[in-house]
mmCIF file of the N, C-alpha and C atoms, coordinates in Angstrom:
data_MODEL
# 
_entry.id   MODEL 
# 
loop_
_atom_site.group_PDB 
_atom_site.id 
_atom_site.type_symbol 
_atom_site.label_atom_id 
_atom_site.label_alt_id 
_atom_site.label_comp_id 
_atom_site.label_asym_id 
_atom_site.label_entity_id 
_atom_site.label_seq_id 
_atom_site.pdbx_PDB_ins_code 
_atom_site.Cartn_x 
_atom_site.Cartn_y 
_atom_site.Cartn_z 
_atom_site.occupancy 
_atom_site.B_iso_or_equiv 
_atom_site.pdbx_formal_charge 
_atom_site.auth_seq_id 
_atom_site.auth_comp_id 
_atom_site.auth_asym_id 
_atom_site.auth_atom_id 
_atom_site.pdbx_PDB_model_num 
ATOM 1   N N  . UNK A 1 1  ? 3.045   -0.148  -7.672  1.00 0.00 ? 1  UNK A N  1 
ATOM 2   C CA . UNK A 1 1  ? 3.039   -1.456  -7.049  1.00 0.00 ? 1  UNK A CA 1 
ATOM 3   C C  . UNK A 1 1  ? 1.688   -2.114  -7.316  1.00 0.00 ? 1  UNK A C  1 
ATOM 4   N N  . UNK A 1 2  ? 1.724   -3.388  -7.643  1.00 0.00 ? 2  UNK A N  1 
ATOM 5   C CA . UNK A 1 2  ? 0.475   -4.129  -7.814  1.00 0.00 ? 2  UNK A CA 1 
ATOM 6   C C  . UNK A 1 2  ? 0.056   -4.732  -6.476  1.00 0.00 ? 2  UNK A C  1 
ATOM 7   N N  . UNK A 1 3  ? -1.190  -5.149  -6.402  1.00 0.00 ? 3  UNK A N  1 
ATOM 8   C CA . UNK A 1 3  ? -1.659  -5.809  -5.186  1.00 0.00 ? 3  UNK A CA 1 
ATOM 9   C C  . UNK A 1 3  ? -0.913  -7.119  -4.976  1.00 0.00 ? 3  UNK A C  1 
ATOM 10  N N  . UNK A 1 4  ? -0.516  -7.778  -6.068  1.00 0.00 ? 4  UNK A N  1 
ATOM 11  C CA . UNK A 1 4  ? 0.263   -9.005  -5.954  1.00 0.00 ? 4  UNK A CA 1 
ATOM 12  C C  . UNK A 1 4  ? 1.608   -8.763  -5.285  1.00 0.00 ? 4  UNK A C  1 
ATOM 13  N N  . UNK A 1 5  ? 2.255   -7.665  -5.647  1.00 0.00 ? 5  UNK A N  1 
ATOM 14  C CA . UNK A 1 5  ? 3.518   -7.305  -5.008  1.00 0.00 ? 5  UNK A CA 1 
ATOM 15  C C  . UNK A 1 5  ? 3.302   -6.974  -3.535  1.00 0.00 ? 5  UNK A C  1 
ATOM 16  N N  . UNK A 1 6  ? 2.212   -6.266  -3.249  1.00 0.00 ? 6  UNK A N  1 
ATOM 17  C CA . UNK A 1 6  ? 1.878   -5.943  -1.860  1.00 0.00 ? 6  UNK A CA 1 
ATOM 18  C C  . UNK A 1 6  ? 1.587   -7.220  -1.069  1.00 0.00 ? 6  UNK A C  1 
ATOM 19  N N  . UNK A 1 7  ? 0.959   -8.182  -1.703  1.00 0.00 ? 7  UNK A N  1 
ATOM 20  C CA . UNK A 1 7  ? 0.661   -9.463  -1.075  1.00 0.00 ? 7  UNK A CA 1 
ATOM 21  C C  . UNK A 1 7  ? 1.957   -10.189 -0.712  1.00 0.00 ? 7  UNK A C  1 
ATOM 22  N N  . UNK A 1 8  ? 2.902   -10.196 -1.636  1.00 0.00 ? 8  UNK A N  1 
ATOM 23  C CA . UNK A 1 8  ? 4.194   -10.845 -1.380  1.00 0.00 ? 8  UNK A CA 1 
ATOM 24  C C  . UNK A 1 8  ? 4.944   -10.168 -0.234  1.00 0.00 ? 8  UNK A C  1 
ATOM 25  N N  . UNK A 1 9  ? 4.746   -8.841  -0.089  1.00 0.00 ? 9  UNK A N  1 
ATOM 26  C CA . UNK A 1 9  ? 5.414   -8.086  0.971   1.00 0.00 ? 9  UNK A CA 1 
ATOM 27  C C  . UNK A 1 9  ? 4.612   -8.089  2.270   1.00 0.00 ? 9  UNK A C  1 
ATOM 28  N N  . UNK A 1 10 ? 3.528   -8.836  2.298   1.00 0.00 ? 10 UNK A N  1 
ATOM 29  C CA . UNK A 1 10 ? 2.672   -8.969  3.486   1.00 0.00 ? 10 UNK A CA 1 
ATOM 30  C C  . UNK A 1 10 ? 1.934   -7.669  3.839   1.00 0.00 ? 10 UNK A C  1 
ATOM 31  N N  . UNK A 1 11 ? 1.768   -6.779  2.853   1.00 0.00 ? 11 UNK A N  1 
ATOM 32  C CA . UNK A 1 11 ? 0.983   -5.564  3.065   1.00 0.00 ? 11 UNK A CA 1 
ATOM 33  C C  . UNK A 1 11 ? -0.501  -5.825  2.831   1.00 0.00 ? 11 UNK A C  1 
ATOM 34  N N  . UNK A 1 12 ? -0.795  -6.962  2.228   1.00 0.00 ? 12 UNK A N  1 
ATOM 35  C CA . UNK A 1 12 ? -2.158  -7.399  1.955   1.00 0.00 ? 12 UNK A CA 1 
ATOM 36  C C  . UNK A 1 12 ? -2.283  -8.815  2.500   1.00 0.00 ? 12 UNK A C  1 
ATOM 37  N N  . UNK A 1 13 ? -3.265  -9.021  3.374   1.00 0.00 ? 13 UNK A N  1 
ATOM 38  C CA . UNK A 1 13 ? -3.420  -10.335 4.012   1.00 0.00 ? 13 UNK A CA 1 
ATOM 39  C C  . UNK A 1 13 ? -4.409  -11.212 3.252   1.00 0.00 ? 13 UNK A C  1 
ATOM 40  N N  . UNK A 1 14 ? -4.312  -12.509 3.486   1.00 0.00 ? 14 UNK A N  1 
ATOM 41  C CA . UNK A 1 14 ? -5.278  -13.454 2.912   1.00 0.00 ? 14 UNK A CA 1 
ATOM 42  C C  . UNK A 1 14 ? -6.690  -13.120 3.356   1.00 0.00 ? 14 UNK A C  1 
ATOM 43  N N  . UNK A 1 15 ? -6.842  -12.779 4.640   1.00 0.00 ? 15 UNK A N  1 
ATOM 44  C CA . UNK A 1 15 ? -8.173  -12.477 5.176   1.00 0.00 ? 15 UNK A CA 1 
ATOM 45  C C  . UNK A 1 15 ? -8.796  -11.281 4.479   1.00 0.00 ? 15 UNK A C  1 
ATOM 46  N N  . UNK A 1 16 ? -8.012  -10.224 4.290   1.00 0.00 ? 16 UNK A N  1 
ATOM 47  C CA . UNK A 1 16 ? -8.530  -9.027  3.627   1.00 0.00 ? 16 UNK A CA 1 
ATOM 48  C C  . UNK A 1 16 ? -8.879  -9.323  2.170   1.00 0.00 ? 16 UNK A C  1 
ATOM 49  N N  . UNK A 1 17 ? -8.026  -10.076 1.505   1.00 0.00 ? 17 UNK A N  1 
ATOM 50  C CA . UNK A 1 17 ? -8.266  -10.442 0.114   1.00 0.00 ? 17 UNK A CA 1 
ATOM 51  C C  . UNK A 1 17 ? -9.520  -11.300 -0.009  1.00 0.00 ? 17 UNK A C  1 
ATOM 52  N N  . UNK A 1 18 ? -9.647  -12.315 0.838   1.00 0.00 ? 18 UNK A N  1 
ATOM 53  C CA . UNK A 1 18 ? -10.826 -13.187 0.813   1.00 0.00 ? 18 UNK A CA 1 
ATOM 54  C C  . UNK A 1 18 ? -12.110 -12.420 1.117   1.00 0.00 ? 18 UNK A C  1 
ATOM 55  N N  . UNK A 1 19 ? -12.047 -11.498 2.064   1.00 0.00 ? 19 UNK A N  1 
ATOM 56  C CA . UNK A 1 19 ? -13.226 -10.701 2.412   1.00 0.00 ? 19 UNK A CA 1 
ATOM 57  C C  . UNK A 1 19 ? -13.656 -9.823  1.237   1.00 0.00 ? 19 UNK A C  1 
ATOM 58  N N  . UNK A 1 20 ? -12.702 -9.224  0.553   1.00 0.00 ? 20 UNK A N  1 
ATOM 59  C CA . UNK A 1 20 ? -13.019 -8.362  -0.594  1.00 0.00 ? 20 UNK A CA 1 
ATOM 60  C C  . UNK A 1 20 ? -13.622 -9.185  -1.732  1.00 0.00 ? 20 UNK A C  1 
ATOM 61  N N  . UNK A 1 21 ? -13.061 -10.356 -1.982  1.00 0.00 ? 21 UNK A N  1 
ATOM 62  C CA . UNK A 1 21 ? -13.593 -11.226 -3.043  1.00 0.00 ? 21 UNK A CA 1 
ATOM 63  C C  . UNK A 1 21 ? -15.017 -11.649 -2.703  1.00 0.00 ? 21 UNK A C  1 
ATOM 64  N N  . UNK A 1 22 ? -15.227 -12.083 -1.468  1.00 0.00 ? 22 UNK A N  1 
ATOM 65  C CA . UNK A 1 22 ? -16.556 -12.502 -1.036  1.00 0.00 ? 22 UNK A CA 1 
ATOM 66  C C  . UNK A 1 22 ? -17.578 -11.392 -1.116  1.00 0.00 ? 22 UNK A C  1 
ATOM 67  N N  . UNK A 1 23 ? -17.188 -10.201 -0.687  1.00 0.00 ? 23 UNK A N  1 
ATOM 68  C CA . UNK A 1 23 ? -18.108 -9.057  -0.729  1.00 0.00 ? 23 UNK A CA 1 
ATOM 69  C C  . UNK A 1 23 ? -18.460 -8.689  -2.163  1.00 0.00 ? 23 UNK A C  1 
ATOM 70  N N  . UNK A 1 24 ? -17.473 -8.712  -3.038  1.00 0.00 ? 24 UNK A N  1 
ATOM 71  C CA . UNK A 1 24 ? -17.740 -8.386  -4.446  1.00 0.00 ? 24 UNK A CA 1 
ATOM 72  C C  . UNK A 1 24 ? -18.676 -9.413  -5.070  1.00 0.00 ? 24 UNK A C  1 
ATOM 73  N N  . UNK A 1 25 ? -18.396 -10.691 -4.867  1.00 0.00 ? 25 UNK A N  1 
ATOM 74  C CA . UNK A 1 25 ? -19.224 -11.735 -5.476  1.00 0.00 ? 25 UNK A CA 1 
ATOM 75  C C  . UNK A 1 25 ? -20.630 -11.774 -4.891  1.00 0.00 ? 25 UNK A C  1 
ATOM 76  N N  . UNK A 1 26 ? -20.780 -11.386 -3.634  1.00 0.00 ? 26 UNK A N  1 
ATOM 77  C CA . UNK A 1 26 ? -22.106 -11.361 -3.010  1.00 0.00 ? 26 UNK A CA 1 
ATOM 78  C C  . UNK A 1 26 ? -23.001 -10.317 -3.656  1.00 0.00 ? 26 UNK A C  1 
ATOM 79  N N  . UNK A 1 27 ? -22.417 -9.172  -4.025  1.00 0.00 ? 27 UNK A N  1 
ATOM 80  C CA . UNK A 1 27 ? -23.188 -8.109  -4.677  1.00 0.00 ? 27 UNK A CA 1 
ATOM 81  C C  . UNK A 1 27 ? -22.243 -7.187  -5.441  1.00 0.00 ? 27 UNK A C  1 
ATOM 82  N N  . UNK A 1 28 ? -22.013 -7.489  -6.729  1.00 0.00 ? 28 UNK A N  1 
ATOM 83  C CA . UNK A 1 28 ? -21.084 -6.677  -7.521  1.00 0.00 ? 28 UNK A CA 1 
ATOM 84  C C  . UNK A 1 28 ? -21.497 -5.214  -7.687  1.00 0.00 ? 28 UNK A C  1 
ATOM 85  N N  . UNK A 1 29 ? -22.763 -4.901  -7.400  1.00 0.00 ? 29 UNK A N  1 
ATOM 86  C CA . UNK A 1 29 ? -23.211 -3.514  -7.552  1.00 0.00 ? 29 UNK A CA 1 
ATOM 87  C C  . UNK A 1 29 ? -22.818 -2.640  -6.358  1.00 0.00 ? 29 UNK A C  1 
ATOM 88  N N  . UNK A 1 30 ? -22.444 -3.257  -5.244  1.00 0.00 ? 30 UNK A N  1 
ATOM 89  C CA . UNK A 1 30 ? -22.021 -2.489  -4.063  1.00 0.00 ? 30 UNK A CA 1 
ATOM 90  C C  . UNK A 1 30 ? -20.527 -2.197  -4.146  1.00 0.00 ? 30 UNK A C  1 
ATOM 91  N N  . UNK A 1 31 ? -20.130 -0.990  -3.758  1.00 0.00 ? 31 UNK A N  1 
ATOM 92  C CA . UNK A 1 31 ? -18.697 -0.675  -3.810  1.00 0.00 ? 31 UNK A CA 1 
ATOM 93  C C  . UNK A 1 31 ? -17.903 -1.482  -2.779  1.00 0.00 ? 31 UNK A C  1 
ATOM 94  N N  . UNK A 1 32 ? -16.786 -2.020  -3.228  1.00 0.00 ? 32 UNK A N  1 
ATOM 95  C CA . UNK A 1 32 ? -15.869 -2.752  -2.353  1.00 0.00 ? 32 UNK A CA 1 
ATOM 96  C C  . UNK A 1 32 ? -14.485 -2.171  -2.579  1.00 0.00 ? 32 UNK A C  1 
ATOM 97  N N  . UNK A 1 33 ? -13.906 -1.639  -1.508  1.00 0.00 ? 33 UNK A N  1 
ATOM 98  C CA . UNK A 1 33 ? -12.548 -1.097  -1.581  1.00 0.00 ? 33 UNK A CA 1 
ATOM 99  C C  . UNK A 1 33 ? -11.642 -1.956  -0.716  1.00 0.00 ? 33 UNK A C  1 
ATOM 100 N N  . UNK A 1 34 ? -10.514 -2.307  -1.255  1.00 0.00 ? 34 UNK A N  1 
ATOM 101 C CA . UNK A 1 34 ? -9.538  -3.121  -0.545  1.00 0.00 ? 34 UNK A CA 1 
ATOM 102 C C  . UNK A 1 34 ? -8.372  -2.226  -0.172  1.00 0.00 ? 34 UNK A C  1 
ATOM 103 N N  . UNK A 1 35 ? -8.169  -2.027  1.135   1.00 0.00 ? 35 UNK A N  1 
ATOM 104 C CA . UNK A 1 35 ? -7.077  -1.177  1.614   1.00 0.00 ? 35 UNK A CA 1 
ATOM 105 C C  . UNK A 1 35 ? -5.759  -1.941  1.536   1.00 0.00 ? 35 UNK A C  1 
ATOM 106 N N  . UNK A 1 36 ? -4.781  -1.313  0.905   1.00 0.00 ? 36 UNK A N  1 
ATOM 107 C CA . UNK A 1 36 ? -3.460  -1.922  0.754   1.00 0.00 ? 36 UNK A CA 1 
ATOM 108 C C  . UNK A 1 36 ? -2.432  -0.866  1.124   1.00 0.00 ? 36 UNK A C  1 
ATOM 109 N N  . UNK A 1 37 ? -1.855  -0.998  2.309   1.00 0.00 ? 37 UNK A N  1 
ATOM 110 C CA . UNK A 1 37 ? -0.906  0.004   2.770   1.00 0.00 ? 37 UNK A CA 1 
ATOM 111 C C  . UNK A 1 37 ? -1.578  1.364   2.841   1.00 0.00 ? 37 UNK A C  1 
ATOM 112 N N  . UNK A 1 38 ? -1.007  2.342   2.150   1.00 0.00 ? 38 UNK A N  1 
ATOM 113 C CA . UNK A 1 38 ? -1.578  3.698   2.139   1.00 0.00 ? 38 UNK A CA 1 
ATOM 114 C C  . UNK A 1 38 ? -2.562  3.896   1.000   1.00 0.00 ? 38 UNK A C  1 
ATOM 115 N N  . UNK A 1 39 ? -2.710  2.897   0.139   1.00 0.00 ? 39 UNK A N  1 
ATOM 116 C CA . UNK A 1 39 ? -3.605  3.002   -1.010  1.00 0.00 ? 39 UNK A CA 1 
ATOM 117 C C  . UNK A 1 39 ? -4.794  2.073   -0.882  1.00 0.00 ? 39 UNK A C  1 
ATOM 118 N N  . UNK A 1 40 ? -5.592  2.038   -1.934  1.00 0.00 ? 40 UNK A N  1 
ATOM 119 C CA . UNK A 1 40 ? -6.738  1.135   -1.959  1.00 0.00 ? 40 UNK A CA 1 
ATOM 120 C C  . UNK A 1 40 ? -7.026  0.722   -3.396  1.00 0.00 ? 40 UNK A C  1 
ATOM 121 N N  . UNK A 1 41 ? -7.789  -0.346  -3.520  1.00 0.00 ? 41 UNK A N  1 
ATOM 122 C CA . UNK A 1 41 ? -8.180  -0.864  -4.821  1.00 0.00 ? 41 UNK A CA 1 
ATOM 123 C C  . UNK A 1 41 ? -9.695  -0.941  -4.858  1.00 0.00 ? 41 UNK A C  1 
ATOM 124 N N  . UNK A 1 42 ? -10.282 -0.384  -5.908  1.00 0.00 ? 42 UNK A N  1 
ATOM 125 C CA . UNK A 1 42 ? -11.706 -0.536  -6.173  1.00 0.00 ? 42 UNK A CA 1 
ATOM 126 C C  . UNK A 1 42 ? -11.852 -1.890  -6.862  1.00 0.00 ? 42 UNK A C  1 
ATOM 127 N N  . UNK A 1 43 ? -12.460 -2.848  -6.179  1.00 0.00 ? 43 UNK A N  1 
ATOM 128 C CA . UNK A 1 43 ? -12.517 -4.213  -6.686  1.00 0.00 ? 43 UNK A CA 1 
ATOM 129 C C  . UNK A 1 43 ? -13.302 -4.289  -7.994  1.00 0.00 ? 43 UNK A C  1 
ATOM 130 N N  . UNK A 1 44 ? -14.422 -3.591  -8.094  1.00 0.00 ? 44 UNK A N  1 
ATOM 131 C CA . UNK A 1 44 ? -15.209 -3.618  -9.333  1.00 0.00 ? 44 UNK A CA 1 
ATOM 132 C C  . UNK A 1 44 ? -14.402 -3.073  -10.502 1.00 0.00 ? 44 UNK A C  1 
ATOM 133 N N  . UNK A 1 45 ? -13.662 -2.007  -10.284 1.00 0.00 ? 45 UNK A N  1 
ATOM 134 C CA . UNK A 1 45 ? -12.831 -1.433  -11.348 1.00 0.00 ? 45 UNK A CA 1 
ATOM 135 C C  . UNK A 1 45 ? -11.721 -2.395  -11.745 1.00 0.00 ? 45 UNK A C  1 
ATOM 136 N N  . UNK A 1 46 ? -11.147 -3.081  -10.768 1.00 0.00 ? 46 UNK A N  1 
ATOM 137 C CA . UNK A 1 46 ? -10.096 -4.057  -11.063 1.00 0.00 ? 46 UNK A CA 1 
ATOM 138 C C  . UNK A 1 46 ? -10.639 -5.195  -11.914 1.00 0.00 ? 46 UNK A C  1 
ATOM 139 N N  . UNK A 1 47 ? -11.840 -5.655  -11.583 1.00 0.00 ? 47 UNK A N  1 
ATOM 140 C CA . UNK A 1 47 ? -12.459 -6.742  -12.349 1.00 0.00 ? 47 UNK A CA 1 
ATOM 141 C C  . UNK A 1 47 ? -12.774 -6.274  -13.762 1.00 0.00 ? 47 UNK A C  1 
ATOM 142 N N  . UNK A 1 48 ? -13.364 -5.095  -13.893 1.00 0.00 ? 48 UNK A N  1 
ATOM 143 C CA . UNK A 1 48 ? -13.713 -4.584  -15.220 1.00 0.00 ? 48 UNK A CA 1 
ATOM 144 C C  . UNK A 1 48 ? -12.494 -4.326  -16.094 1.00 0.00 ? 48 UNK A C  1 
ATOM 145 N N  . UNK A 1 49 ? -11.359 -4.045  -15.485 1.00 0.00 ? 49 UNK A N  1 
ATOM 146 C CA . UNK A 1 49 ? -10.134 -3.790  -16.237 1.00 0.00 ? 49 UNK A CA 1 
ATOM 147 C C  . UNK A 1 49 ? -9.435  -5.084  -16.657 1.00 0.00 ? 49 UNK A C  1 
ATOM 148 N N  . UNK A 1 50 ? -9.917  -6.215  -16.173 1.00 0.00 ? 50 UNK A N  1 
ATOM 149 C CA . UNK A 1 50 ? -9.279  -7.497  -16.459 1.00 0.00 ? 50 UNK A CA 1 
ATOM 150 C C  . UNK A 1 50 ? -10.223 -8.318  -17.351 1.00 0.00 ? 50 UNK A C  1 
ATOM 151 N N  . UNK A 1 51 ? -9.901  -8.411  -18.633 1.00 0.00 ? 51 UNK A N  1 
ATOM 152 C CA . UNK A 1 51 ? -10.784 -9.050  -19.620 1.00 0.00 ? 51 UNK A CA 1 
ATOM 153 C C  . UNK A 1 51 ? -11.141 -10.489 -19.258 1.00 0.00 ? 51 UNK A C  1 
ATOM 154 N N  . UNK A 1 52 ? -10.182 -11.243 -18.763 1.00 0.00 ? 52 UNK A N  1 
ATOM 155 C CA . UNK A 1 52 ? -10.453 -12.633 -18.408 1.00 0.00 ? 52 UNK A CA 1 
ATOM 156 C C  . UNK A 1 52 ? -11.485 -12.720 -17.286 1.00 0.00 ? 52 UNK A C  1 
ATOM 157 N N  . UNK A 1 53 ? -11.349 -11.886 -16.272 1.00 0.00 ? 53 UNK A N  1 
ATOM 158 C CA . UNK A 1 53 ? -12.312 -11.901 -15.162 1.00 0.00 ? 53 UNK A CA 1 
ATOM 159 C C  . UNK A 1 53 ? -13.712 -11.556 -15.657 1.00 0.00 ? 53 UNK A C  1 
ATOM 160 N N  . UNK A 1 54 ? -13.809 -10.565 -16.511 1.00 0.00 ? 54 UNK A N  1 
ATOM 161 C CA . UNK A 1 54 ? -15.114 -10.175 -17.069 1.00 0.00 ? 54 UNK A CA 1 
ATOM 162 C C  . UNK A 1 54 ? -15.728 -11.350 -17.824 1.00 0.00 ? 54 UNK A C  1 
ATOM 163 N N  . UNK A 1 55 ? -14.911 -12.028 -18.627 1.00 0.00 ? 55 UNK A N  1 
ATOM 164 C CA . UNK A 1 55 ? -15.405 -13.149 -19.433 1.00 0.00 ? 55 UNK A CA 1 
ATOM 165 C C  . UNK A 1 55 ? -15.851 -14.309 -18.544 1.00 0.00 ? 55 UNK A C  1 
ATOM 166 N N  . UNK A 1 56 ? -15.074 -14.644 -17.535 1.00 0.00 ? 56 UNK A N  1 
ATOM 167 C CA . UNK A 1 56 ? -15.420 -15.754 -16.635 1.00 0.00 ? 56 UNK A CA 1 
ATOM 168 C C  . UNK A 1 56 ? -16.714 -15.442 -15.890 1.00 0.00 ? 56 UNK A C  1 
ATOM 169 N N  . UNK A 1 57 ? -16.838 -14.238 -15.377 1.00 0.00 ? 57 UNK A N  1 
ATOM 170 C CA . UNK A 1 57 ? -18.026 -13.886 -14.594 1.00 0.00 ? 57 UNK A CA 1 
ATOM 171 C C  . UNK A 1 57 ? -19.287 -13.803 -15.450 1.00 0.00 ? 57 UNK A C  1 
ATOM 172 N N  . UNK A 1 58 ? -19.139 -13.604 -16.750 1.00 0.00 ? 58 UNK A N  1 
ATOM 173 C CA . UNK A 1 58 ? -20.294 -13.517 -17.645 1.00 0.00 ? 58 UNK A CA 1 
ATOM 174 C C  . UNK A 1 58 ? -20.734 -14.889 -18.169 1.00 0.00 ? 58 UNK A C  1 
ATOM 175 N N  . UNK A 1 59 ? -19.857 -15.877 -18.069 1.00 0.00 ? 59 UNK A N  1 
ATOM 176 C CA . UNK A 1 59 ? -20.121 -17.212 -18.608 1.00 0.00 ? 59 UNK A CA 1 
ATOM 177 C C  . UNK A 1 59 ? -21.146 -17.969 -17.772 1.00 0.00 ? 59 UNK A C  1 
ATOM 178 N N  . UNK A 1 60 ? -21.983 -18.764 -18.435 1.00 0.00 ? 60 UNK A N  1 
ATOM 179 C CA . UNK A 1 60 ? -22.948 -19.637 -17.753 1.00 0.00 ? 60 UNK A CA 1 
ATOM 180 C C  . UNK A 1 60 ? -22.221 -20.862 -17.201 1.00 0.00 ? 60 UNK A C  1 
ATOM 181 N N  . UNK A 1 61 ? -22.642 -21.347 -16.059 1.00 0.00 ? 61 UNK A N  1 
ATOM 182 C CA . UNK A 1 61 ? -22.138 -22.595 -15.518 1.00 0.00 ? 61 UNK A CA 1 
ATOM 183 C C  . UNK A 1 61 ? -20.765 -22.527 -14.867 1.00 0.00 ? 61 UNK A C  1 
ATOM 184 N N  . UNK A 1 62 ? -20.276 -21.338 -14.603 1.00 0.00 ? 62 UNK A N  1 
ATOM 185 C CA . UNK A 1 62 ? -18.971 -21.189 -13.967 1.00 0.00 ? 62 UNK A CA 1 
ATOM 186 C C  . UNK A 1 62 ? -19.126 -21.494 -12.480 1.00 0.00 ? 62 UNK A C  1 
ATOM 187 N N  . UNK A 1 63 ? -18.198 -22.268 -11.940 1.00 0.00 ? 63 UNK A N  1 
ATOM 188 C CA . UNK A 1 63 ? -18.284 -22.652 -10.529 1.00 0.00 ? 63 UNK A CA 1 
ATOM 189 C C  . UNK A 1 63 ? -17.847 -21.496 -9.622  1.00 0.00 ? 63 UNK A C  1 
ATOM 190 N N  . UNK A 1 64 ? -18.200 -21.600 -8.370  1.00 0.00 ? 64 UNK A N  1 
ATOM 191 C CA . UNK A 1 64 ? -17.804 -20.601 -7.384  1.00 0.00 ? 64 UNK A CA 1 
ATOM 192 C C  . UNK A 1 64 ? -16.296 -20.415 -7.298  1.00 0.00 ? 64 UNK A C  1 
ATOM 193 N N  . UNK A 1 65 ? -15.538 -21.521 -7.224  1.00 0.00 ? 65 UNK A N  1 
ATOM 194 C CA . UNK A 1 65 ? -14.084 -21.368 -7.182  1.00 0.00 ? 65 UNK A CA 1 
ATOM 195 C C  . UNK A 1 65 ? -13.509 -20.694 -8.427  1.00 0.00 ? 65 UNK A C  1 
ATOM 196 N N  . UNK A 1 66 ? -14.082 -20.961 -9.584  1.00 0.00 ? 66 UNK A N  1 
ATOM 197 C CA . UNK A 1 66 ? -13.614 -20.295 -10.807 1.00 0.00 ? 66 UNK A CA 1 
ATOM 198 C C  . UNK A 1 66 ? -13.878 -18.792 -10.729 1.00 0.00 ? 66 UNK A C  1 
ATOM 199 N N  . UNK A 1 67 ? -15.048 -18.420 -10.220 1.00 0.00 ? 67 UNK A N  1 
ATOM 200 C CA . UNK A 1 67 ? -15.368 -17.001 -10.056 1.00 0.00 ? 67 UNK A CA 1 
ATOM 201 C C  . UNK A 1 67 ? -14.401 -16.351 -9.076  1.00 0.00 ? 67 UNK A C  1 
ATOM 202 N N  . UNK A 1 68 ? -14.176 -16.998 -7.940  1.00 0.00 ? 68 UNK A N  1 
ATOM 203 C CA . UNK A 1 68 ? -13.263 -16.458 -6.928  1.00 0.00 ? 68 UNK A CA 1 
ATOM 204 C C  . UNK A 1 68 ? -11.854 -16.275 -7.496  1.00 0.00 ? 68 UNK A C  1 
ATOM 205 N N  . UNK A 1 69 ? -11.372 -17.260 -8.250  1.00 0.00 ? 69 UNK A N  1 
ATOM 206 C CA . UNK A 1 69 ? -10.036 -17.168 -8.828  1.00 0.00 ? 69 UNK A CA 1 
ATOM 207 C C  . UNK A 1 69 ? -9.937  -16.042 -9.852  1.00 0.00 ? 69 UNK A C  1 
ATOM 208 N N  . UNK A 1 70 ? -10.980 -15.840 -10.639 1.00 0.00 ? 70 UNK A N  1 
ATOM 209 C CA . UNK A 1 70 ? -10.970 -14.759 -11.629 1.00 0.00 ? 70 UNK A CA 1 
ATOM 210 C C  . UNK A 1 70 ? -10.908 -13.401 -10.935 1.00 0.00 ? 70 UNK A C  1 
ATOM 211 N N  . UNK A 1 71 ? -11.708 -13.226 -9.886  1.00 0.00 ? 71 UNK A N  1 
ATOM 212 C CA . UNK A 1 71 ? -11.710 -11.957 -9.151  1.00 0.00 ? 71 UNK A CA 1 
ATOM 213 C C  . UNK A 1 71 ? -10.374 -11.772 -8.427  1.00 0.00 ? 71 UNK A C  1 
ATOM 214 N N  . UNK A 1 72 ? -9.857  -12.828 -7.834  1.00 0.00 ? 72 UNK A N  1 
ATOM 215 C CA . UNK A 1 72 ? -8.577  -12.749 -7.123  1.00 0.00 ? 72 UNK A CA 1 
ATOM 216 C C  . UNK A 1 72 ? -7.458  -12.350 -8.084  1.00 0.00 ? 72 UNK A C  1 
ATOM 217 N N  . UNK A 1 73 ? -7.440  -12.939 -9.271  1.00 0.00 ? 73 UNK A N  1 
ATOM 218 C CA . UNK A 1 73 ? -6.418  -12.598 -10.261 1.00 0.00 ? 73 UNK A CA 1 
ATOM 219 C C  . UNK A 1 73 ? -6.518  -11.134 -10.650 1.00 0.00 ? 73 UNK A C  1 
ATOM 220 N N  . UNK A 1 74 ? -7.730  -10.664 -10.881 1.00 0.00 ? 74 UNK A N  1 
ATOM 221 C CA . UNK A 1 74 ? -7.925  -9.261  -11.254 1.00 0.00 ? 74 UNK A CA 1 
ATOM 222 C C  . UNK A 1 74 ? -7.427  -8.331  -10.162 1.00 0.00 ? 74 UNK A C  1 
ATOM 223 N N  . UNK A 1 75 ? -7.699  -8.667  -8.916  1.00 0.00 ? 75 UNK A N  1 
ATOM 224 C CA . UNK A 1 75 ? -7.257  -7.835  -7.786  1.00 0.00 ? 75 UNK A CA 1 
ATOM 225 C C  . UNK A 1 75 ? -5.731  -7.843  -7.691  1.00 0.00 ? 75 UNK A C  1 
ATOM 226 N N  . UNK A 1 76 ? -5.134  -9.026  -7.760  1.00 0.00 ? 76 UNK A N  1 
ATOM 227 C CA . UNK A 1 76 ? -3.679  -9.116  -7.577  1.00 0.00 ? 76 UNK A CA 1 
ATOM 228 C C  . UNK A 1 76 ? -2.906  -8.427  -8.702  1.00 0.00 ? 76 UNK A C  1 
ATOM 229 N N  . UNK A 1 77 ? -3.514  -8.299  -9.871  1.00 0.00 ? 77 UNK A N  1 
ATOM 230 C CA . UNK A 1 77 ? -2.850  -7.601  -10.978 1.00 0.00 ? 77 UNK A CA 1 
ATOM 231 C C  . UNK A 1 77 ? -3.128  -6.102  -10.987 1.00 0.00 ? 77 UNK A C  1 
ATOM 232 N N  . UNK A 1 78 ? -4.064  -5.658  -10.147 1.00 0.00 ? 78 UNK A N  1 
ATOM 233 C CA . UNK A 1 78 ? -4.420  -4.231  -10.091 1.00 0.00 ? 78 UNK A CA 1 
ATOM 234 C C  . UNK A 1 78 ? -3.320  -3.417  -9.432  1.00 0.00 ? 78 UNK A C  1 
ATOM 235 N N  . UNK A 1 79 ? -3.191  -2.187  -9.883  1.00 0.00 ? 79 UNK A N  1 
ATOM 236 C CA . UNK A 1 79 ? -2.213  -1.268  -9.313  1.00 0.00 ? 79 UNK A CA 1 
ATOM 237 C C  . UNK A 1 79 ? -2.809  -0.570  -8.100  1.00 0.00 ? 79 UNK A C  1 
ATOM 238 N N  . UNK A 1 80 ? -2.007  -0.516  -7.054  1.00 0.00 ? 80 UNK A N  1 
ATOM 239 C CA . UNK A 1 80 ? -2.441  0.150   -5.816  1.00 0.00 ? 80 UNK A CA 1 
ATOM 240 C C  . UNK A 1 80 ? -2.150  1.633   -5.930  1.00 0.00 ? 80 UNK A C  1 
# 
């Protein structure tokens, strides 16, 4: 199951997702785990596994919302 599927099933809340994104963007070197049902997602690993997110976060001049969307996409596509 992906985090996106868990989100659709209400196993992952907006608040939890937003908190994980905010924590990751505040300091990508700190571990951030997102609990989803009985599993969890390592947010840094999800971002590193998603080429688009890596590219967006490395680009100069990217806005905050663009960064948040890239991280959110990486999380929602990650397997729980």
